[in-house]
C-alpha angles and dihedrals in degrees: 000000000000127000135168121246087250091064120102117219116210119199117192144148103238094121126198093332090059092048091053092046091051091048091054092046090051092048091051091049092048091048088055091050092248122148118245118238118260096250142114122215121208109193131197127193095227138016089242092059090048093050092049089061099036101049120171091261093048091047090051089051092051091047092052091050091048091051098042104027128217117002142152120271094244092055091047091050090051093050092049092044091233136127113270092232091056092048090047091053091049092048089054092054094046092045090052092051090050107247100111141020137215131214128191112222133182115262104194112233092005105062119235132353122205111222120199124207135182113240093217141031091226134035120192120197122197124172132167137183131210138025094286090057091052089056090052089063093058 
């Protein structure tokens, strides 16, 4: 997945129903000739699934990247005061879900350096629990 740094990424737990609702809203907007917003929505079925992916440590990592921009993994690990292997594992999860990217660059005399970048300038998290909260998404 590629996104510009102007894109907003929305992460929520509105499941399949939310996906269908957003698809209909987008179709109606396109039928009217309206432009779609520059945003990506990542949807989870439950808040529990969402929180399994976006742990406190992973959210801190994403926040640091959003604040400081692209940087190598070792520098990110140092800033977060975490082991590089743990940061590398979390980067893999966040990259797979589509909220950041990595790029291997040459580091003269030292081999390759893995650079990590946020895919958006803003990340918006919304989660809700209970039947009433499901209705609010409709």
